N, CA, C and O atoms as CSV, one atom per row, in Angstrom:
chain,resi,resn,atom,element,x,y,z
A,1,MET,N,N,30.309,-18.998,19.871
A,1,MET,CA,C,30.210,-17.722,19.220
A,1,MET,C,C,28.744,-17.304,19.161
A,1,MET,O,O,27.996,-17.866,18.360
A,2,PRO,N,N,28.299,-16.344,19.971
A,2,PRO,CA,C,26.897,-15.937,19.974
A,2,PRO,C,C,26.546,-15.170,18.696
A,2,PRO,O,O,27.352,-14.402,18.172
A,3,SER,N,N,25.321,-15.399,18.209
A,3,SER,CA,C,24.890,-14.696,17.001
A,3,SER,C,C,24.278,-13.359,17.400
A,3,SER,O,O,23.326,-13.305,18.179
A,4,GLU,N,N,24.828,-12.300,16.864
A,4,GLU,CA,C,24.334,-10.963,17.162
A,4,GLU,C,C,23.394,-10.508,16.061
A,4,GLU,O,O,23.641,-10.764,14.882
A,5,GLN,N,N,22.325,-9.840,16.437
A,5,GLN,CA,C,21.409,-9.271,15.462
A,5,GLN,C,C,22.011,-7.975,14.940
A,5,GLN,O,O,22.488,-7.164,15.734
A,6,PRO,N,N,22.004,-7.757,13.639
A,6,PRO,CA,C,22.528,-6.495,13.105
A,6,PRO,C,C,21.596,-5.342,13.467
A,6,PRO,O,O,20.404,-5.546,13.701
A,7,ASP,N,N,22.151,-4.123,13.510
A,7,ASP,CA,C,21.308,-2.975,13.828
A,7,ASP,C,C,20.643,-2.408,12.578
A,7,ASP,O,O,19.643,-1.697,12.679
A,8,LYS,N,N,21.187,-2.715,11.399
A,8,LYS,CA,C,20.566,-2.311,10.134
A,8,LYS,C,C,20.700,-3.457,9.141
A,8,LYS,O,O,21.643,-4.245,9.203
A,9,VAL,N,N,19.730,-3.534,8.214
A,9,VAL,CA,C,19.731,-4.601,7.211
A,9,VAL,C,C,19.147,-4.032,5.916
A,9,VAL,O,O,18.389,-3.063,5.940
A,10,ARG,N,N,19.510,-4.646,4.787
A,10,ARG,CA,C,18.978,-4.197,3.498
A,10,ARG,C,C,17.459,-4.271,3.510
A,10,ARG,O,O,16.878,-5.190,4.087
A,11,ILE,N,N,16.819,-3.294,2.869
A,11,ILE,CA,C,15.361,-3.236,2.902
A,11,ILE,C,C,14.722,-4.422,2.196
A,11,ILE,O,O,13.694,-4.925,2.649
A,12,ASP,N,N,15.316,-4.881,1.085
A,12,ASP,CA,C,14.722,-6.029,0.405
A,12,ASP,C,C,14.786,-7.276,1.267
A,12,ASP,O,O,13.868,-8.096,1.247
A,13,ARG,N,N,15.851,-7.422,2.014
A,13,ARG,CA,C,15.988,-8.570,2.916
A,13,ARG,C,C,15.021,-8.446,4.092
A,13,ARG,O,O,14.438,-9.443,4.518
A,14,TRP,N,N,14.843,-7.229,4.621
A,14,TRP,CA,C,13.916,-7.035,5.738
A,14,TRP,C,C,12.480,-7.315,5.305
A,14,TRP,O,O,11.731,-7.966,6.033
A,15,LEU,N,N,12.091,-6.829,4.126
A,15,LEU,CA,C,10.729,-7.065,3.628
A,15,LEU,C,C,10.469,-8.557,3.449
A,15,LEU,O,O,9.371,-9.034,3.734
A,16,TRP,N,N,11.456,-9.283,2.987
A,16,TRP,CA,C,11.342,-10.735,2.824
A,16,TRP,C,C,11.245,-11.414,4.196
A,16,TRP,O,O,10.418,-12.305,4.388
A,17,ALA,N,N,12.087,-10.996,5.149
A,17,ALA,CA,C,12.086,-11.601,6.482
A,17,ALA,C,C,10.793,-11.281,7.232
A,17,ALA,O,O,10.324,-12.093,8.030
A,18,ALA,N,N,10.211,-10.098,6.979
A,18,ALA,CA,C,8.968,-9.701,7.649
A,18,ALA,C,C,7.742,-10.267,6.937
A,18,ALA,O,O,6.609,-10.017,7.349
A,19,ARG,N,N,7.968,-11.027,5.871
A,19,ARG,CA,C,6.922,-11.729,5.127
A,19,ARG,C,C,5.950,-10.814,4.397
A,19,ARG,O,O,4.772,-11.141,4.258
A,20,PHE,N,N,6.437,-9.675,3.934
A,20,PHE,CA,C,5.622,-8.836,3.074
A,20,PHE,C,C,5.674,-9.360,1.647
A,20,PHE,O,O,4.728,-9.176,0.881
A,21,PHE,N,N,6.791,-10.021,1.282
A,21,PHE,CA,C,6.951,-10.604,-0.043
A,21,PHE,C,C,7.467,-12.019,0.100
A,21,PHE,O,O,8.213,-12.334,1.028
A,22,LYS,N,N,7.061,-12.871,-0.831
A,22,LYS,CA,C,7.387,-14.293,-0.746
A,22,LYS,C,C,8.859,-14.568,-1.029
A,22,LYS,O,O,9.449,-15.469,-0.433
A,23,THR,N,N,9.456,-13.793,-1.938
A,23,THR,CA,C,10.874,-13.976,-2.234
A,23,THR,C,C,11.595,-12.644,-2.113
A,23,THR,O,O,10.988,-11.575,-2.161
A,24,ARG,N,N,12.893,-12.741,-1.958
A,24,ARG,CA,C,13.693,-11.523,-1.856
A,24,ARG,C,C,13.715,-10.796,-3.196
A,24,ARG,O,O,13.771,-9.567,-3.236
A,25,GLY,N,N,13.672,-11.540,-4.277
A,25,GLY,CA,C,13.635,-10.941,-5.608
A,25,GLY,C,C,12.380,-10.106,-5.814
A,25,GLY,O,O,12.445,-9.015,-6.382
A,26,LEU,N,N,11.237,-10.609,-5.357
A,26,LEU,CA,C,9.995,-9.838,-5.449
A,26,LEU,C,C,10.075,-8.573,-4.603
A,26,LEU,O,O,9.579,-7.518,-5.000
A,27,ALA,N,N,10.697,-8.685,-3.443
A,27,ALA,CA,C,10.862,-7.520,-2.571
A,27,ALA,C,C,11.750,-6.485,-3.249
A,27,ALA,O,O,11.441,-5.294,-3.221
A,28,ALA,N,N,12.845,-6.922,-3.856
A,28,ALA,CA,C,13.753,-6.001,-4.533
A,28,ALA,C,C,13.063,-5.339,-5.723
A,28,ALA,O,O,13.264,-4.150,-5.974
A,29,ARG,N,N,12.247,-6.103,-6.460
A,29,ARG,CA,C,11.520,-5.541,-7.600
A,29,ARG,C,C,10.506,-4.498,-7.136
A,29,ARG,O,O,10.327,-3.474,-7.794
A,30,ALA,N,N,9.843,-4.750,-6.008
A,30,ALA,CA,C,8.873,-3.790,-5.479
A,30,ALA,C,C,9.565,-2.499,-5.042
A,30,ALA,O,O,9.053,-1.406,-5.284
A,31,VAL,N,N,10.715,-2.624,-4.405
A,31,VAL,CA,C,11.453,-1.442,-3.967
A,31,VAL,C,C,11.932,-0.655,-5.180
A,31,VAL,O,O,11.807,0.570,-5.206
A,32,SER,N,N,12.475,-1.334,-6.181
A,32,SER,CA,C,12.948,-0.664,-7.401
A,32,SER,C,C,11.801,-0.013,-8.159
A,32,SER,O,O,11.984,1.027,-8.792
A,33,GLY,N,N,10.621,-0.617,-8.100
A,33,GLY,CA,C,9.463,-0.094,-8.805
A,33,GLY,C,C,8.769,1.051,-8.094
A,33,GLY,O,O,7.782,1.579,-8.605
A,34,GLY,N,N,9.255,1.445,-6.936
A,34,GLY,CA,C,8.676,2.577,-6.223
A,34,GLY,C,C,7.486,2.223,-5.352
A,34,GLY,O,O,6.729,3.110,-4.959
A,35,HIS,N,N,7.304,0.948,-5.042
A,35,HIS,CA,C,6.175,0.533,-4.210
A,35,HIS,C,C,6.515,0.559,-2.723
A,35,HIS,O,O,5.649,0.316,-1.883
A,36,VAL,N,N,7.766,0.852,-2.397
A,36,VAL,CA,C,8.191,0.917,-0.996
A,36,VAL,C,C,8.895,2.249,-0.774
A,36,VAL,O,O,9.812,2.607,-1.514
A,37,HIS,N,N,8.460,2.983,0.253
A,37,HIS,CA,C,9.076,4.253,0.613
A,37,HIS,C,C,9.526,4.179,2.066
A,37,HIS,O,O,8.823,3.633,2.916
A,38,VAL,N,N,10.695,4.730,2.340
A,38,VAL,CA,C,11.233,4.784,3.704
A,38,VAL,C,C,11.231,6.239,4.133
A,38,VAL,O,O,11.865,7.081,3.497
A,39,ASN,N,N,10.518,6.534,5.211
A,39,ASN,CA,C,10.394,7.898,5.724
A,39,ASN,C,C,9.961,8.867,4.619
A,39,ASN,O,O,10.446,9.996,4.553
A,40,GLY,N,N,9.056,8.423,3.760
A,40,GLY,CA,C,8.503,9.265,2.715
A,40,GLY,C,C,9.349,9.388,1.459
A,40,GLY,O,O,8.979,10.129,0.548
A,41,GLU,N,N,10.475,8.684,1.381
A,41,GLU,CA,C,11.363,8.791,0.227
A,41,GLU,C,C,11.442,7.464,-0.510
A,41,GLU,O,O,11.435,6.393,0.097
A,42,ARG,N,N,11.519,7.559,-1.842
A,42,ARG,CA,C,11.729,6.368,-2.660
A,42,ARG,C,C,13.178,5.931,-2.479
A,42,ARG,O,O,14.079,6.768,-2.441
A,43,VAL,N,N,13.404,4.626,-2.368
A,43,VAL,CA,C,14.743,4.127,-2.079
A,43,VAL,C,C,15.116,3.004,-3.039
A,43,VAL,O,O,14.297,2.541,-3.832
A,44,LYS,N,N,16.375,2.579,-2.945
A,44,LYS,CA,C,16.878,1.449,-3.718
A,44,LYS,C,C,16.866,0.205,-2.832
A,44,LYS,O,O,16.819,0.324,-1.608
A,45,PRO,N,N,16.907,-0.995,-3.436
A,45,PRO,CA,C,16.893,-2.222,-2.632
A,45,PRO,C,C,18.080,-2.357,-1.679
A,45,PRO,O,O,17.998,-3.084,-0.688
A,46,SER,N,N,19.169,-1.670,-1.969
A,46,SER,CA,C,20.347,-1.786,-1.106
A,46,SER,C,C,20.276,-0.873,0.116
A,46,SER,O,O,21.161,-0.922,0.970
A,47,ARG,N,N,19.248,-0.048,0.213
A,47,ARG,CA,C,19.085,0.883,1.346
A,47,ARG,C,C,18.967,0.083,2.636
A,47,ARG,O,O,18.223,-0.895,2.699
A,48,ARG,N,N,19.691,0.493,3.649
A,48,ARG,CA,C,19.657,-0.211,4.926
A,48,ARG,C,C,18.637,0.462,5.840
A,48,ARG,O,O,18.594,1.687,5.947
A,49,VAL,N,N,17.810,-0.365,6.503
A,49,VAL,CA,C,16.805,0.147,7.423
A,49,VAL,C,C,17.103,-0.363,8.825
A,49,VAL,O,O,17.685,-1.430,9.019
A,50,GLY,N,N,16.686,0.435,9.785
A,50,GLY,CA,C,16.865,0.066,11.173
A,50,GLY,C,C,15.609,0.363,11.961
A,50,GLY,O,O,14.623,0.856,11.414
A,51,ALA,N,N,15.645,0.066,13.231
A,51,ALA,CA,C,14.485,0.270,14.099
A,51,ALA,C,C,14.121,1.753,14.147
A,51,ALA,O,O,14.991,2.623,14.170
A,52,GLY,N,N,12.805,2.019,14.162
A,52,GLY,CA,C,12.310,3.371,14.269
A,52,GLY,C,C,11.956,4.020,12.943
A,52,GLY,O,O,11.368,5.101,12.936
A,53,GLU,N,N,12.289,3.405,11.833
A,53,GLU,CA,C,11.987,4.001,10.533
A,53,GLU,C,C,10.573,3.623,10.101
A,53,GLU,O,O,10.073,2.547,10.428
A,54,MET,N,N,9.937,4.535,9.356
A,54,MET,CA,C,8.579,4.312,8.868
A,54,MET,C,C,8.636,3.872,7.415
A,54,MET,O,O,9.335,4.473,6.600
A,55,LEU,N,N,7.888,2.810,7.098
A,55,LEU,CA,C,7.840,2.276,5.740
A,55,LEU,C,C,6.418,2.357,5.210
A,55,LEU,O,O,5.457,2.106,5.937
A,56,ARG,N,N,6.295,2.709,3.936
A,56,ARG,CA,C,5.011,2.658,3.228
A,56,ARG,C,C,5.185,1.594,2.154
A,56,ARG,O,O,5.981,1.757,1.229
A,57,ILE,N,N,4.434,0.503,2.284
A,57,ILE,CA,C,4.576,-0.645,1.397
A,57,ILE,C,C,3.277,-0.844,0.641
A,57,ILE,O,O,2.212,-0.981,1.243
A,58,ARG,N,N,3.368,-0.860,-0.687
A,58,ARG,CA,C,2.186,-1.080,-1.531
A,58,ARG,C,C,2.323,-2.439,-2.188
A,58,ARG,O,O,3.286,-2.705,-2.907
A,59,ARG,N,N,1.340,-3.298,-1.928
A,59,ARG,CA,C,1.328,-4.646,-2.492
A,59,ARG,C,C,-0.009,-4.834,-3.192
A,59,ARG,O,O,-1.022,-5.117,-2.553
A,60,GLY,N,N,-0.003,-4.675,-4.511
A,60,GLY,CA,C,-1.260,-4.751,-5.240
A,60,GLY,C,C,-2.120,-3.547,-4.906
A,60,GLY,O,O,-1.686,-2.405,-5.051
A,61,MET,N,N,-3.339,-3.804,-4.459
A,61,MET,CA,C,-4.242,-2.711,-4.083
A,61,MET,C,C,-4.149,-2.373,-2.599
A,61,MET,O,O,-4.824,-1.459,-2.126
A,62,VAL,N,N,-3.328,-3.098,-1.875
A,62,VAL,CA,C,-3.234,-2.940,-0.422
A,62,VAL,C,C,-1.989,-2.126,-0.073
A,62,VAL,O,O,-0.910,-2.354,-0.620
A,63,GLU,N,N,-2.157,-1.180,0.842
A,63,GLU,CA,C,-1.032,-0.362,1.276
A,63,GLU,C,C,-0.871,-0.481,2.790
A,63,GLU,O,O,-1.836,-0.358,3.545
A,64,PHE,N,N,0.362,-0.721,3.213
A,64,PHE,CA,C,0.697,-0.829,4.632
A,64,PHE,C,C,1.584,0.354,5.005
A,64,PHE,O,O,2.461,0.747,4.235
A,65,VAL,N,N,1.355,0.918,6.186
A,65,VAL,CA,C,2.262,1.912,6.761
A,65,VAL,C,C,2.707,1.311,8.090
A,65,VAL,O,O,1.912,1.152,9.016
A,66,VAL,N,N,3.998,0.979,8.162
A,66,VAL,CA,C,4.507,0.274,9.336
A,66,VAL,C,C,5.741,0.971,9.882
A,66,VAL,O,O,6.455,1.675,9.168
A,67,GLU,N,N,5.966,0.751,11.160
A,67,GLU,CA,C,7.183,1.219,11.818
A,67,GLU,C,C,8.053,0.001,12.078
A,67,GLU,O,O,7.579,-1.007,12.601
A,68,VAL,N,N,9.322,0.093,11.713
A,68,VAL,CA,C,10.255,-1.013,11.931
A,68,VAL,C,C,10.585,-1.053,13.413
A,68,VAL,O,O,11.044,-0.064,13.984
A,69,ILE,N,N,10.349,-2.204,14.031
A,69,ILE,CA,C,10.649,-2.370,15.453
A,69,ILE,C,C,11.968,-3.104,15.639
A,69,ILE,O,O,12.769,-2.755,16.506
A,70,ALA,N,N,12.184,-4.119,14.821
A,70,ALA,CA,C,13.406,-4.912,14.905
A,70,ALA,C,C,13.828,-5.303,13.498
A,70,ALA,O,O,13.037,-5.222,12.559
A,71,VAL,N,N,15.064,-5.722,13.359
A,71,VAL,CA,C,15.559,-6.167,12.055
A,71,VAL,C,C,15.984,-7.621,12.144
A,71,VAL,O,O,16.369,-8.114,13.205
A,72,SER,N,N,15.907,-8.290,11.014
A,72,SER,CA,C,16.325,-9.673,10.933
A,72,SER,C,C,16.766,-9.960,9.512
A,72,SER,O,O,16.137,-9.497,8.560
A,73,GLU,N,N,17.828,-10.713,9.359
A,73,GLU,CA,C,18.298,-11.114,8.042
A,73,GLU,C,C,17.745,-12.468,7.643
A,73,GLU,O,O,17.891,-12.899,6.499
A,74,ARG,N,N,17.108,-13.138,8.598
A,74,ARG,CA,C,16.586,-14.482,8.335
A,74,ARG,C,C,15.077,-14.472,8.360
A,74,ARG,O,O,14.457,-13.748,9.139
A,75,ARG,N,N,14.496,-15.282,7.501
A,75,ARG,CA,C,13.044,-15.420,7.451
A,75,ARG,C,C,12.657,-16.512,8.427
A,75,ARG,O,O,13.132,-17.644,8.327
A,76,GLY,N,N,11.801,-16.173,9.364
A,76,GLY,CA,C,11.392,-17.128,10.373
A,76,GLY,C,C,9.899,-17.362,10.331
A,76,GLY,O,O,9.246,-17.039,9.339
A,77,PRO,N,N,9.353,-17.919,11.397
A,77,PRO,CA,C,7.908,-18.156,11.464
A,77,PRO,C,C,7.123,-16.843,11.406
A,77,PRO,O,O,7.660,-15.770,11.680
A,78,ALA,N,N,5.858,-16.950,11.048
A,78,ALA,CA,C,5.014,-15.764,10.882
A,78,ALA,C,C,4.906,-14.963,12.180
A,78,ALA,O,O,4.872,-13.733,12.136
A,79,LYS,N,N,4.852,-15.620,13.315
A,79,LYS,CA,C,4.741,-14.905,14.591
A,79,LYS,C,C,5.996,-14.081,14.863
A,79,LYS,O,O,5.911,-12.969,15.386
A,80,VAL,N,N,7.146,-14.619,14.514
A,80,VAL,CA,C,8.393,-13.877,14.689
A,80,VAL,C,C,8.434,-12.713,13.706
A,80,VAL,O,O,8.852,-11.612,14.064
A,81,ALA,N,N,8.001,-12.951,12.470
A,81,ALA,CA,C,7.997,-11.904,11.446
A,81,ALA,C,C,7.066,-10.767,11.846
A,81,ALA,O,O,7.391,-9.604,11.605
A,82,ALA,N,N,5.925,-11.063,12.444
A,82,ALA,CA,C,4.986,-10.021,12.871
A,82,ALA,C,C,5.581,-9.150,13.972
A,82,ALA,O,O,5.142,-8.015,14.156
A,83,GLY,N,N,6.552,-9.646,14.694
A,83,GLY,CA,C,7.203,-8.870,15.745
A,83,GLY,C,C,8.256,-7.908,15.221
A,83,GLY,O,O,8.816,-7.129,15.991
A,84,LEU,N,N,8.533,-7.951,13.928
A,84,LEU,CA,C,9.538,-7.060,13.360
A,84,LEU,C,C,8.992,-5.666,13.067
A,84,LEU,O,O,9.764,-4.730,12.853
A,85,TYR,N,N,7.664,-5.521,13.056
A,85,TYR,CA,C,7.071,-4.235,12.700
A,85,TYR,C,C,5.785,-4.003,13.482
A,85,TYR,O,O,5.216,-4.916,14.080
A,86,ARG,N,N,5.344,-2.730,13.455
A,86,ARG,CA,C,4.071,-2.350,14.063
A,86,ARG,C,C,3.331,-1.509,13.039
A,86,ARG,O,O,3.835,-0.478,12.593
A,87,GLU,N,N,2.128,-1.948,12.664
A,87,GLU,CA,C,1.343,-1.202,11.687
A,87,GLU,C,C,0.619,-0.061,12.386
A,87,GLU,O,O,0.123,-0.229,13.500
A,88,THR,N,N,0.556,1.093,11.743
A,88,THR,CA,C,-0.112,2.242,12.333
A,88,THR,C,C,-1.622,2.014,12.357
A,88,THR,O,O,-2.154,1.329,11.484
A,89,PRO,N,N,-2.310,2.573,13.333
A,89,PRO,CA,C,-3.768,2.399,13.402
A,89,PRO,C,C,-4.492,2.950,12.169
A,89,PRO,O,O,-5.492,2.382,11.729
A,90,GLU,N,N,-3.985,4.060,11.610
A,90,GLU,CA,C,-4.600,4.635,10.410
A,90,GLU,C,C,-4.489,3.674,9.234
A,90,GLU,O,O,-5.439,3.509,8.468
A,91,SER,N,N,-3.327,3.040,9.093
A,91,SER,CA,C,-3.107,2.084,8.013
A,91,SER,C,C,-4.031,0.881,8.160
A,91,SER,O,O,-4.613,0.414,7.181
A,92,LEU,N,N,-4.161,0.389,9.374
A,92,LEU,CA,C,-5.031,-0.763,9.635
A,92,LEU,C,C,-6.484,-0.423,9.320
A,92,LEU,O,O,-7.194,-1.223,8.711
A,93,ALA,N,N,-6.928,0.772,9.738
A,93,ALA,CA,C,-8.309,1.188,9.477
A,93,ALA,C,C,-8.562,1.359,7.980
A,93,ALA,O,O,-9.612,0.948,7.486
A,94,SER,N,N,-7.618,1.958,7.251
A,94,SER,CA,C,-7.821,2.161,5.814
A,94,SER,C,C,-7.794,0.833,5.061
A,94,SER,O,O,-8.541,0.659,4.098
A,95,ARG,N,N,-6.951,-0.102,5.481
A,95,ARG,CA,C,-6.936,-1.424,4.835
A,95,ARG,C,C,-8.251,-2.156,5.053
A,95,ARG,O,O,-8.774,-2.781,4.130
A,96,GLU,N,N,-8.791,-2.084,6.269
A,96,GLU,CA,C,-10.064,-2.747,6.552
A,96,GLU,C,C,-11.208,-2.103,5.775
A,96,GLU,O,O,-12.094,-2.803,5.286
A,97,ALA,N,N,-11.195,-0.765,5.659
A,97,ALA,CA,C,-12.236,-0.067,4.895
A,97,ALA,C,C,-12.152,-0.435,3.416
A,97,ALA,O,O,-13.180,-0.641,2.772
A,98,ALA,N,N,-10.949,-0.520,2.877
A,98,ALA,CA,C,-10.778,-0.891,1.464
A,98,ALA,C,C,-11.227,-2.327,1.229
A,98,ALA,O,O,-11.840,-2.622,0.202
A,99,ALA,N,N,-10.933,-3.218,2.162
A,99,ALA,CA,C,-11.356,-4.616,2.026
A,99,ALA,C,C,-12.880,-4.723,2.064
A,99,ALA,O,O,-13.469,-5.503,1.316
A,100,GLU,N,N,-13.511,-3.943,2.929
A,100,GLU,CA,C,-14.972,-3.951,3.011
A,100,GLU,C,C,-15.586,-3.416,1.714
A,100,GLU,O,O,-16.579,-3.956,1.225
A,101,THR,N,N,-15.000,-2.367,1.166
A,101,THR,CA,C,-15.485,-1.808,-0.097
A,101,THR,C,C,-15.368,-2.834,-1.218
A,101,THR,O,O,-16.304,-3.018,-1.997
A,102,ARG,N,N,-14.217,-3.504,-1.299
A,102,ARG,CA,C,-14.038,-4.538,-2.334
A,102,ARG,C,C,-15.036,-5.667,-2.156
A,102,ARG,O,O,-15.554,-6.195,-3.140
A,103,ARG,N,N,-15.312,-6.042,-0.920
A,103,ARG,CA,C,-16.264,-7.118,-0.651
A,103,ARG,C,C,-17.662,-6.721,-1.101
A,103,ARG,O,O,-18.375,-7.530,-1.694
A,104,LEU,N,N,-18.064,-5.467,-0.823
A,104,LEU,CA,C,-19.390,-5.001,-1.222
A,104,LEU,C,C,-19.524,-4.896,-2.737
A,104,LEU,O,O,-20.569,-5.231,-3.294
A,105,VAL,N,N,-18.470,-4.434,-3.402
A,105,VAL,CA,C,-18.501,-4.334,-4.868
A,105,VAL,C,C,-18.618,-5.724,-5.479
A,105,VAL,O,O,-19.371,-5.933,-6.430
A,106,ARG,N,N,-17.874,-6.664,-4.927
A,106,ARG,CA,C,-17.911,-8.038,-5.439
A,106,ARG,C,C,-19.283,-8.662,-5.206
A,106,ARG,O,O,-19.759,-9.426,-6.045
A,107,ALA,N,N,-19.927,-8.349,-4.079
A,107,ALA,CA,C,-21.246,-8.912,-3.780
A,107,ALA,C,C,-22.321,-8.313,-4.684
A,107,ALA,O,O,-23.299,-8.984,-5.015
A,108,ALA,N,N,-22.141,-7.046,-5.086
A,108,ALA,CA,C,-23.140,-6.387,-5.913
A,108,ALA,C,C,-22.989,-6.720,-7.397
A,108,ALA,O,O,-23.882,-6.422,-8.191
A,109,ALA,N,N,-21.888,-7.326,-7.770
A,109,ALA,CA,C,-21.639,-7.630,-9.182
A,109,ALA,C,C,-22.633,-8.686,-9.669
A,109,ALA,O,O,-23.059,-9.559,-8.913
A,110,VAL,N,N,-22.987,-8.583,-10.943
A,110,VAL,CA,C,-23.911,-9.546,-11.542
A,110,VAL,C,C,-23.159,-10.849,-11.755
A,110,VAL,O,O,-22.111,-10.883,-12.400
A,111,LYS,N,N,-23.702,-11.900,-11.211
A,111,LYS,CA,C,-23.064,-13.208,-11.334
A,111,LYS,C,C,-23.643,-13.945,-12.548
A,111,LYS,O,O,-24.846,-13.869,-12.798
A,112,PRO,N,N,-22.811,-14.644,-13.289
A,112,PRO,CA,C,-23.321,-15.400,-14.428
A,112,PRO,C,C,-24.177,-16.565,-13.937
A,112,PRO,O,O,-23.987,-17.047,-12.820
A,113,PRO,N,N,-25.115,-17.016,-14.761
A,113,PRO,CA,C,-25.952,-18.132,-14.340
A,113,PRO,C,C,-25.111,-19.397,-14.167
A,113,PRO,O,O,-24.072,-19.569,-14.804
A,114,ALA,N,N,-25.587,-20.266,-13.297
A,114,ALA,CA,C,-24.848,-21.495,-13.002
A,114,ALA,C,C,-24.912,-22.478,-14.175
A,114,ALA,O,O,-24.000,-23.284,-14.362
A,115,THR,N,N,-25.994,-22.409,-14.967
A,115,THR,CA,C,-26.133,-23.329,-16.095
A,115,THR,C,C,-26.482,-22.546,-17.356
A,115,THR,O,O,-26.840,-21.370,-17.294
A,116,ARG,N,N,-26.371,-23.211,-18.488
A,116,ARG,CA,C,-26.758,-22.592,-19.753
A,116,ARG,C,C,-28.276,-22.529,-19.836
A,116,ARG,O,O,-28.961,-23.348,-19.223
A,117,PRO,N,N,-28.815,-21.567,-20.589
A,117,PRO,CA,C,-30.275,-21.490,-20.719
A,117,PRO,C,C,-30.826,-22.706,-21.464
A,117,PRO,O,O,-30.226,-23.196,-22.420
A,118,ASP,N,N,-31.979,-23.176,-21.001
A,118,ASP,CA,C,-32.604,-24.302,-21.708
A,118,ASP,C,C,-33.411,-23.752,-22.890
A,118,ASP,O,O,-33.371,-22.552,-23.164
A,119,LYS,N,N,-34.145,-24.629,-23.591
A,119,LYS,CA,C,-34.839,-24.248,-24.816
A,119,LYS,C,C,-35.861,-23.132,-24.571
A,119,LYS,O,O,-35.943,-22.180,-25.347
A,120,ARG,N,N,-36.625,-23.253,-23.506
A,120,ARG,CA,C,-37.643,-22.252,-23.193
A,120,ARG,C,C,-37.002,-20.902,-22.878
A,120,ARG,O,O,-37.461,-19.863,-23.353
A,121,GLU,N,N,-35.949,-20.925,-22.081
A,121,GLU,CA,C,-35.267,-19.688,-21.720
A,121,GLU,C,C,-34.622,-19.030,-22.943
A,121,GLU,O,O,-34.617,-17.803,-23.045
A,122,ARG,N,N,-34.082,-19.819,-23.867
A,122,ARG,CA,C,-33.511,-19.261,-25.092
A,122,ARG,C,C,-34.584,-18.558,-25.910
A,122,ARG,O,O,-34.337,-17.487,-26.463
A,123,ARG,N,N,-35.771,-19.146,-25.994
A,123,ARG,CA,C,-36.881,-18.515,-26.720
A,123,ARG,C,C,-37.271,-17.189,-26.066
A,123,ARG,O,O,-37.514,-16.200,-26.756
A,124,LEU,N,N,-37.329,-17.174,-24.740
A,124,LEU,CA,C,-37.653,-15.930,-24.034
A,124,LEU,C,C,-36.588,-14.859,-24.270
A,124,LEU,O,O,-36.910,-13.684,-24.445
A,125,ILE,N,N,-35.330,-15.269,-24.273
A,125,ILE,CA,C,-34.240,-14.326,-24.511
A,125,ILE,C,C,-34.347,-13.746,-25.915
A,125,ILE,O,O,-34.227,-12.536,-26.106
A,126,ARG,N,N,-34.572,-14.613,-26.893
A,126,ARG,CA,C,-34.691,-14.146,-28.278
A,126,ARG,C,C,-35.850,-13.170,-28.431
A,126,ARG,O,O,-35.717,-12.138,-29.089
A,127,SER,N,N,-36.982,-13.495,-27.824
A,127,SER,CA,C,-38.146,-12.595,-27.954
A,127,SER,C,C,-37.882,-11.251,-27.249
A,127,SER,O,O,-38.343,-10.209,-27.713
A,128,PHE,N,N,-37.161,-11.277,-26.164
A,128,PHE,CA,C,-36.822,-10.031,-25.467
A,128,PHE,C,C,-35.874,-9.174,-26.294
A,128,PHE,O,O,-36.061,-7.964,-26.416
A,129,VAL,N,N,-34.847,-9.819,-26.863
A,129,VAL,CA,C,-33.874,-9.085,-27.654
A,129,VAL,C,C,-34.515,-8.477,-28.909
A,129,VAL,O,O,-34.194,-7.352,-29.292
A,130,ARG,N,N,-35.406,-9.214,-29.532
A,130,ARG,CA,C,-36.090,-8.733,-30.754
A,130,ARG,C,C,-37.143,-7.695,-30.426
A,130,ARG,O,O,-37.563,-6.946,-31.308
A,131,GLY,N,N,-37.575,-7.635,-29.186
A,131,GLY,CA,C,-38.574,-6.649,-28.784
A,131,GLY,C,C,-40.003,-7.109,-29.061
A,131,GLY,O,O,-40.890,-6.279,-29.265
A,132,GLU,N,N,-40.225,-8.371,-29.070
A,132,GLU,CA,C,-41.568,-8.916,-29.345
A,132,GLU,C,C,-42.433,-8.932,-28.110
A,132,GLU,O,O,-43.587,-9.358,-28.170
């Protein structure tokens, strides 16, 4: 009995199989919470998706815009999962720009000292705070 691939599958199952979410429950919660749109519309986790549909997936601060190429009900290796979709060039460019911005902000942030101030440094801090 040959196994046939379905032509449509539930969106929460597809998101899990494509490795956008670690569990199917997380995928269903994201869809219910409005973080996943199919062809520009908010959908329910039971919505069935097929090849050719456009998905907008928001995961934290990262947003993906992908086209469904194939469907699968099973979660497989990462290389197989990457073959289920194609990310748009605009989405890839915006994700890379956002990652670069976050990296620069993190690099510019003031880092706490590695150790506590010693006696001399505490005296200097006190004199600075008092305005002496």
